[in-house]
PLY file of the C-alpha trace (Angstrom):
ply
format ascii 1.0
element vertex 503
property float x
property float y
property float z
element edge 502
property int vertex1
property int vertex2
end_header
55.81 97.46 103.77
56.49 97.76 107.50
58.12 95.00 109.54
59.97 94.28 112.74
63.75 94.32 112.41
66.81 93.39 114.41
70.50 94.14 114.22
72.46 91.06 113.10
76.04 90.41 114.19
77.31 90.32 110.61
79.69 92.83 109.04
79.78 92.90 105.24
82.85 95.11 104.94
80.87 98.22 104.02
78.06 96.90 101.80
74.57 97.33 103.28
72.49 94.15 103.31
68.96 93.48 104.55
68.09 89.84 105.31
64.45 89.45 104.33
62.14 86.52 105.23
60.74 84.75 102.17
57.11 85.66 102.88
57.97 89.39 102.83
60.19 89.04 99.76
57.41 87.21 97.93
54.90 89.92 98.80
57.26 92.66 97.49
58.43 90.51 94.55
62.04 90.73 95.70
64.93 88.55 94.60
68.45 88.15 96.03
70.62 91.22 95.26
67.57 93.39 94.46
67.60 96.94 95.82
65.37 98.18 98.57
65.10 101.41 100.50
65.12 100.79 104.27
63.53 103.48 106.49
63.66 103.63 110.28
60.05 104.01 111.45
61.17 105.82 114.63
63.02 108.43 112.56
61.98 108.43 108.87
64.86 110.76 107.99
67.21 107.88 108.70
67.06 105.74 105.58
69.37 104.23 102.99
69.63 101.80 100.13
70.44 98.14 100.72
70.63 94.91 98.80
68.39 91.92 99.57
69.37 88.48 100.82
66.93 85.83 102.00
66.93 84.25 105.44
64.68 82.33 107.82
63.64 83.79 111.16
61.00 82.26 113.46
59.54 85.70 114.17
59.60 86.82 110.50
61.88 89.73 111.35
64.10 91.64 108.89
67.78 91.32 109.67
70.06 94.35 109.29
73.80 93.87 108.87
75.95 96.05 111.14
76.64 98.62 108.43
72.94 99.02 107.59
71.88 99.11 111.25
74.46 101.82 111.96
73.37 103.87 108.95
69.71 104.02 110.01
70.47 103.97 113.74
69.00 100.65 114.84
70.83 99.57 118.00
69.10 96.26 118.69
65.51 95.84 117.50
62.99 98.20 115.90
60.65 98.68 112.98
61.50 99.54 109.38
59.64 100.25 106.17
60.86 98.54 102.99
60.36 99.91 99.47
61.43 98.08 96.35
63.64 100.32 94.18
64.47 100.18 90.47
68.02 100.17 89.19
69.47 103.69 89.01
69.92 105.20 85.57
73.71 105.15 85.98
73.66 101.37 85.43
72.81 101.99 81.78
75.79 104.37 81.54
78.09 101.66 82.93
76.76 99.25 80.28
77.43 101.87 77.61
81.03 102.12 78.73
81.42 98.34 78.79
80.28 98.42 75.18
83.13 100.80 74.33
81.33 104.15 74.35
82.90 107.29 75.83
80.84 108.84 78.62
79.90 112.49 78.93
80.60 114.44 82.10
76.92 114.30 83.00
76.88 110.49 82.82
80.08 110.17 84.87
78.58 112.54 87.43
75.55 110.26 87.63
77.74 107.18 88.23
79.77 108.92 90.94
76.63 110.24 92.61
75.13 106.74 92.77
78.39 105.31 94.12
78.44 108.02 96.81
74.87 107.30 97.88
75.59 103.55 97.87
72.92 103.05 95.21
75.12 100.76 93.10
75.73 97.14 94.01
79.20 95.64 94.29
78.62 93.86 90.98
77.71 97.12 89.22
80.73 98.94 90.63
82.89 96.02 89.55
81.48 96.39 86.04
82.43 100.07 86.02
85.96 99.24 87.14
86.18 96.51 84.52
85.04 98.92 81.81
88.07 101.13 82.53
90.30 98.06 82.17
88.73 97.02 78.86
89.11 100.54 77.49
91.26 103.28 79.05
89.48 106.40 80.23
89.86 109.24 77.74
91.44 112.44 79.04
88.00 114.05 79.18
86.56 111.10 81.11
89.56 111.05 83.44
89.23 114.76 84.19
85.47 114.48 84.84
85.83 111.38 86.98
88.55 113.01 89.10
86.56 116.22 89.55
83.32 114.47 90.50
85.09 112.03 92.85
86.67 115.02 94.62
83.33 116.78 94.87
81.55 113.68 96.22
82.55 114.59 99.81
84.19 117.24 101.94
86.48 119.76 100.26
88.94 122.28 101.71
89.36 125.86 100.51
92.46 127.74 101.65
91.78 130.87 99.61
94.78 132.39 97.83
97.36 130.72 100.07
100.06 128.43 98.69
99.01 124.82 99.29
101.22 121.86 98.43
101.14 118.09 98.92
103.02 114.91 98.10
101.94 111.35 97.39
103.72 108.03 97.04
102.34 105.11 95.01
103.86 102.68 97.54
105.45 99.26 97.56
108.63 100.18 99.46
108.83 99.22 103.17
110.08 101.95 105.51
109.58 104.71 102.95
108.55 107.24 105.61
109.37 110.50 103.85
106.06 112.30 104.51
106.73 113.54 108.09
110.07 114.99 106.97
108.72 116.54 103.76
105.68 118.04 105.50
107.91 119.56 108.19
110.26 121.10 105.62
107.50 122.52 103.42
105.36 123.88 106.25
108.42 125.49 107.88
108.62 127.68 104.76
105.16 129.11 105.38
103.51 126.93 102.72
100.42 124.97 103.73
100.61 121.19 103.35
97.52 119.37 104.73
98.77 115.77 104.47
96.05 113.16 104.79
97.57 109.67 104.80
96.36 106.10 104.97
96.81 103.32 107.46
98.57 100.17 106.33
96.54 97.67 104.33
99.14 95.20 103.08
102.28 97.03 104.26
103.87 96.94 107.75
102.98 100.59 108.36
101.30 103.55 106.72
102.19 107.14 107.52
99.13 107.36 109.80
100.31 104.29 111.76
103.77 105.80 112.24
102.42 109.20 113.26
100.07 107.50 115.72
103.17 106.39 117.64
103.76 110.09 118.34
100.39 111.87 118.35
96.69 111.68 117.49
95.84 111.27 113.80
92.02 111.15 113.65
90.45 114.62 113.36
87.34 116.10 111.82
87.36 118.72 109.09
87.11 121.73 111.41
89.95 120.47 113.62
92.18 119.92 110.59
91.54 123.43 109.34
92.45 124.78 112.77
95.68 122.72 112.94
96.77 123.76 109.46
95.94 127.42 110.00
98.02 127.30 113.16
101.04 125.30 111.96
100.75 125.29 108.12
100.79 121.49 108.13
99.25 118.32 109.46
99.90 114.59 109.26
96.51 113.00 109.82
94.59 109.84 108.94
92.46 110.46 105.85
90.02 107.68 106.74
88.47 109.83 109.43
87.35 112.38 106.84
84.59 112.35 104.25
87.08 113.14 101.44
86.23 111.57 98.05
83.99 108.88 99.60
82.99 107.54 96.17
86.65 106.81 95.48
86.96 104.98 98.81
84.11 102.69 97.77
85.77 102.00 94.42
89.07 101.24 96.15
87.38 98.58 98.31
86.10 96.81 95.20
89.44 97.20 93.39
91.20 95.51 96.29
88.70 92.68 96.34
89.29 91.91 92.66
92.99 92.96 92.58
92.35 95.47 89.81
94.33 98.70 89.38
93.36 100.34 86.08
95.59 103.29 85.25
92.74 105.79 84.99
91.29 104.89 88.38
94.72 105.10 90.00
95.26 108.61 88.62
91.76 109.79 89.53
92.15 108.38 93.04
95.41 110.23 93.67
94.31 113.54 92.21
90.74 113.56 93.56
91.91 113.41 97.16
94.60 116.06 96.66
92.17 118.32 94.82
89.60 117.86 97.60
92.23 118.81 100.21
92.78 122.08 98.33
96.27 121.36 96.99
97.65 123.52 94.19
101.11 121.93 93.90
101.68 118.19 93.99
104.77 115.98 93.86
104.08 112.28 93.21
106.77 109.79 94.24
106.56 106.72 91.97
108.96 103.96 93.05
109.97 101.54 90.29
111.00 98.01 91.19
110.23 94.32 90.93
107.95 94.39 93.99
106.40 97.84 93.53
103.26 98.79 91.60
105.33 99.91 88.60
108.02 97.69 87.11
109.33 99.74 84.19
110.36 103.33 83.49
108.19 103.43 80.36
105.10 102.54 82.35
105.78 105.25 84.93
106.61 107.94 82.36
103.34 107.25 80.54
101.44 107.54 83.83
103.36 110.69 84.80
102.28 112.52 81.64
98.63 111.80 82.36
98.96 112.87 85.98
100.42 116.23 84.96
97.81 116.84 82.24
94.79 116.03 84.41
96.22 118.03 87.32
96.69 121.03 85.04
93.03 120.88 83.95
92.09 120.89 87.63
94.18 123.99 88.23
96.99 122.12 89.97
100.65 121.96 89.05
102.02 118.44 89.45
105.27 116.64 88.83
106.41 113.04 89.21
109.66 111.86 90.77
110.68 108.36 89.68
112.54 106.66 92.54
114.33 103.38 93.22
112.00 100.82 94.76
113.92 97.56 94.94
114.87 97.74 98.62
113.52 99.19 101.87
114.20 102.82 102.77
115.55 103.50 106.26
116.70 101.08 108.94
113.35 100.29 110.54
110.20 98.61 109.27
107.09 99.00 111.44
105.43 101.98 113.23
107.80 102.54 116.17
110.94 101.69 114.24
110.01 104.00 111.37
109.14 106.79 113.83
112.61 106.35 115.33
114.20 106.71 111.88
112.20 109.88 111.13
113.28 111.49 114.39
116.93 110.59 113.83
116.82 112.28 110.44
115.03 115.33 111.86
117.57 115.63 114.68
120.53 115.21 112.31
121.78 112.24 114.31
124.98 110.57 113.10
123.20 107.20 113.07
120.25 108.49 111.00
119.51 106.40 107.88
121.19 108.24 105.01
118.87 106.88 102.34
115.77 108.20 104.15
117.34 111.63 104.58
118.51 111.78 100.96
115.15 110.77 99.52
113.13 113.06 101.81
115.26 116.08 100.96
115.08 115.25 97.25
111.26 114.95 97.32
110.94 118.16 99.34
113.31 119.94 96.96
111.35 118.89 93.89
108.12 120.08 95.53
109.73 123.43 96.44
110.80 123.84 92.81
107.14 123.55 91.77
106.00 126.54 93.84
109.42 128.22 94.05
108.83 131.08 91.60
105.56 132.02 93.30
107.07 131.78 96.78
110.63 133.02 96.24
110.28 135.14 93.09
111.28 134.75 89.43
114.94 134.16 90.27
114.12 130.72 91.68
115.44 127.98 89.39
114.87 124.23 89.27
117.37 122.69 91.63
117.31 125.54 94.14
114.67 123.63 96.09
117.17 120.96 97.11
119.42 123.52 98.82
116.44 125.14 100.55
115.16 121.76 101.81
118.58 120.70 103.05
119.09 123.98 104.91
115.68 123.61 106.61
116.64 120.14 107.80
120.26 120.74 108.78
119.47 123.99 110.67
116.85 122.29 112.87
114.09 124.45 111.40
112.21 121.40 110.10
112.39 119.60 113.45
111.07 122.62 115.34
108.21 122.77 112.85
107.58 119.03 113.34
107.31 119.66 117.09
104.67 122.33 116.45
102.63 119.89 114.35
102.99 117.13 116.96
101.85 119.52 119.70
98.84 120.64 117.61
97.93 116.96 117.14
98.01 116.36 120.92
101.39 114.61 121.05
104.46 114.93 123.28
106.98 117.36 121.78
109.84 115.95 123.89
110.59 113.18 121.42
113.65 111.00 121.84
114.37 108.30 119.22
115.38 105.89 122.01
111.76 105.88 123.27
110.60 104.13 120.11
111.64 100.56 120.75
110.97 97.22 119.15
109.38 94.30 121.00
111.46 91.86 123.06
110.33 88.73 121.15
113.14 88.81 118.61
114.51 86.67 115.80
118.01 87.20 114.43
118.56 86.74 110.69
122.26 86.18 109.92
124.14 85.65 106.69
124.78 82.03 105.81
127.91 82.85 103.77
130.51 85.45 102.79
129.73 87.66 99.82
127.86 90.72 98.64
124.33 91.46 99.81
122.57 91.69 96.45
119.03 92.54 97.54
116.15 92.19 99.95
112.74 90.92 98.84
110.37 93.77 99.71
107.27 91.59 99.60
108.73 89.02 101.98
109.97 91.76 104.32
106.50 93.34 104.38
104.82 89.98 104.96
107.23 88.99 107.74
106.76 92.33 109.52
103.00 91.90 109.38
103.17 88.29 110.58
105.30 89.55 113.46
102.46 91.87 114.48
102.91 95.18 112.64
101.16 97.58 112.34
98.55 96.82 115.04
101.35 96.26 117.57
103.52 99.32 117.07
106.59 97.68 118.63
106.64 94.95 115.98
108.67 95.10 112.79
112.20 94.68 111.51
115.53 96.38 112.19
117.82 96.26 109.13
121.58 96.36 109.71
122.91 95.99 106.18
122.08 97.54 102.80
122.26 96.08 99.30
125.74 96.29 97.80
127.55 95.82 101.12
130.17 93.07 101.50
129.29 90.82 104.41
130.79 87.90 106.27
129.19 84.62 107.24
127.13 85.01 110.44
126.86 88.82 110.11
123.57 90.10 111.58
121.42 91.29 108.66
118.18 91.99 110.50
116.42 91.67 113.83
112.71 90.80 113.67
110.56 92.07 116.55
107.43 89.96 117.00
104.50 90.35 119.35
104.54 86.93 121.00
105.99 83.44 120.83
103.10 82.45 118.56
103.94 85.33 116.22
107.57 84.19 116.20
106.45 80.77 115.01
104.46 82.32 112.17
107.57 84.24 111.10
109.81 81.14 111.30
107.33 79.14 109.20
107.24 81.87 106.53
111.02 82.28 106.43
111.43 78.53 105.99
109.58 78.79 102.67
110.55 82.24 101.35
113.85 83.98 100.57
114.10 87.33 102.34
117.60 88.31 101.10
120.20 87.26 98.53
123.96 87.07 99.07
126.27 86.27 96.16
0 1
1 2
2 3
3 4
4 5
5 6
6 7
7 8
8 9
9 10
10 11
11 12
12 13
13 14
14 15
15 16
16 17
17 18
18 19
19 20
20 21
21 22
22 23
23 24
24 25
25 26
26 27
27 28
28 29
29 30
30 31
31 32
32 33
33 34
34 35
35 36
36 37
37 38
38 39
39 40
40 41
41 42
42 43
43 44
44 45
45 46
46 47
47 48
48 49
49 50
50 51
51 52
52 53
53 54
54 55
55 56
56 57
57 58
58 59
59 60
60 61
61 62
62 63
63 64
64 65
65 66
66 67
67 68
68 69
69 70
70 71
71 72
72 73
73 74
74 75
75 76
76 77
77 78
78 79
79 80
80 81
81 82
82 83
83 84
84 85
85 86
86 87
87 88
88 89
89 90
90 91
91 92
92 93
93 94
94 95
95 96
96 97
97 98
98 99
99 100
100 101
101 102
102 103
103 104
104 105
105 106
106 107
107 108
108 109
109 110
110 111
111 112
112 113
113 114
114 115
115 116
116 117
117 118
118 119
119 120
120 121
121 122
122 123
123 124
124 125
125 126
126 127
127 128
128 129
129 130
130 131
131 132
132 133
133 134
134 135
135 136
136 137
137 138
138 139
139 140
140 141
141 142
142 143
143 144
144 145
145 146
146 147
147 148
148 149
149 150
150 151
151 152
152 153
153 154
154 155
155 156
156 157
157 158
158 159
159 160
160 161
161 162
162 163
163 164
164 165
165 166
166 167
167 168
168 169
169 170
170 171
171 172
172 173
173 174
174 175
175 176
176 177
177 178
178 179
179 180
180 181
181 182
182 183
183 184
184 185
185 186
186 187
187 188
188 189
189 190
190 191
191 192
192 193
193 194
194 195
195 196
196 197
197 198
198 199
199 200
200 201
201 202
202 203
203 204
204 205
205 206
206 207
207 208
208 209
209 210
210 211
211 212
212 213
213 214
214 215
215 216
216 217
217 218
218 219
219 220
220 221
221 222
222 223
223 224
224 225
225 226
226 227
227 228
228 229
229 230
230 231
231 232
232 233
233 234
234 235
235 236
236 237
237 238
238 239
239 240
240 241
241 242
242 243
243 244
244 245
245 246
246 247
247 248
248 249
249 250
250 251
251 252
252 253
253 254
254 255
255 256
256 257
257 258
258 259
259 260
260 261
261 262
262 263
263 264
264 265
265 266
266 267
267 268
268 269
269 270
270 271
271 272
272 273
273 274
274 275
275 276
276 277
277 278
278 279
279 280
280 281
281 282
282 283
283 284
284 285
285 286
286 287
287 288
288 289
289 290
290 291
291 292
292 293
293 294
294 295
295 296
296 297
297 298
298 299
299 300
300 301
301 302
302 303
303 304
304 305
305 306
306 307
307 308
308 309
309 310
310 311
311 312
312 313
313 314
314 315
315 316
316 317
317 318
318 319
319 320
320 321
321 322
322 323
323 324
324 325
325 326
326 327
327 328
328 329
329 330
330 331
331 332
332 333
333 334
334 335
335 336
336 337
337 338
338 339
339 340
340 341
341 342
342 343
343 344
344 345
345 346
346 347
347 348
348 349
349 350
350 351
351 352
352 353
353 354
354 355
355 356
356 357
357 358
358 359
359 360
360 361
361 362
362 363
363 364
364 365
365 366
366 367
367 368
368 369
369 370
370 371
371 372
372 373
373 374
374 375
375 376
376 377
377 378
378 379
379 380
380 381
381 382
382 383
383 384
384 385
385 386
386 387
387 388
388 389
389 390
390 391
391 392
392 393
393 394
394 395
395 396
396 397
397 398
398 399
399 400
400 401
401 402
402 403
403 404
404 405
405 406
406 407
407 408
408 409
409 410
410 411
411 412
412 413
413 414
414 415
415 416
416 417
417 418
418 419
419 420
420 421
421 422
422 423
423 424
424 425
425 426
426 427
427 428
428 429
429 430
430 431
431 432
432 433
433 434
434 435
435 436
436 437
437 438
438 439
439 440
440 441
441 442
442 443
443 444
444 445
445 446
446 447
447 448
448 449
449 450
450 451
451 452
452 453
453 454
454 455
455 456
456 457
457 458
458 459
459 460
460 461
461 462
462 463
463 464
464 465
465 466
466 467
467 468
468 469
469 470
470 471
471 472
472 473
473 474
474 475
475 476
476 477
477 478
478 479
479 480
480 481
481 482
482 483
483 484
484 485
485 486
486 487
487 488
488 489
489 490
490 491
491 492
492 493
493 494
494 495
495 496
496 497
497 498
498 499
499 500
500 501
501 502
């Protein structure tokens, strides 16, 4: 059925919705949440699936949410053809899994394909996620899901070259090891195409920090050119079509606060596999405010990561790290960029914990590919010395400059350029004693309320670390907010939440 349409100023967060007048829906026997195919009459090649909602319009037009209008290229008004569509066959596979059955590779491929083409509704994708919570994915299912997620979008092929990567499961503010690790690894002649995320609930993601120094959004061809030229990159993964089916699942998982183990593993490995990685080091912080709270939980996850990676032709290892306090002295894009540069430049005031962790992660990753790169005499533990030498000699920093230049940044980087905002709040100790800990969740929330990461000058400077003896009125942190209104939001939050403990 053909009808007049208009673009509606409604964003659904990624889900495509067509708002259909009741007379049209009655004629097509449509109900809310039914599927339809929407085709642009001006260009029939531009079409996609959408879900139905009812609305009233005096002119009986079909409303297109922003996402749907963009997909079929309707700028303002136009004409579309609507076709009612049956449920895809993958829905029956999801029901099978909810009933406890193990799915074949062919059925998982069907589910991933329908997620990629946006043929499944949010409810159906939620059911799939829930099925992996009710019953863990088997190793065969996990392997197939990871492989098909990776193949659902763009993939990179670097031929026979050594390609490495690292990943962190998150939860630790200021944990900006990636720029340092990428610089060390790529300075050795090993390719490390690092695609990172922007912050979602944290004060800064690696992409936000790198954006303080250079461009981070590039297409596939540009990334290949950067990596071929410098061996490394530090780019925003959201600008690529890498594992798009996984990205859609992540959106639903966040909405329902669900993180099934199998989907976490497949999400990590699918993206690394798609980027062409052959060696992978996964940093898994353990702490009260991180994703993993116990060593047993992480060790169980680590075994699965290594097994699935091996079936994909990758060699992976997991480094379990301390996650109960921030890493570095700065929280927020500019302040974390400053810390990274201080470490790279071997400054005396560089945060020791950030340097130590970065070198350790880089060393563990070097040990994975060491025998292939350095010969059979390479032993576990040698990587730490190699990483430290790269950093202390300035080799890593010179490599970082090459990457920054390739990503259209200024190579004349001075840590003093990366300042915090002038709307500041001092947090001082109320008594003498030992600083026992910081609350990572409160620190992250306060930094975001202050304006991070959208305002790159916002965040927190930390002046003391857990375990230090402090005196009453000692300055523990300086909060940089974006405005007086932001300062008030921070004050209100601090009045109700404990950000540190002194005993």
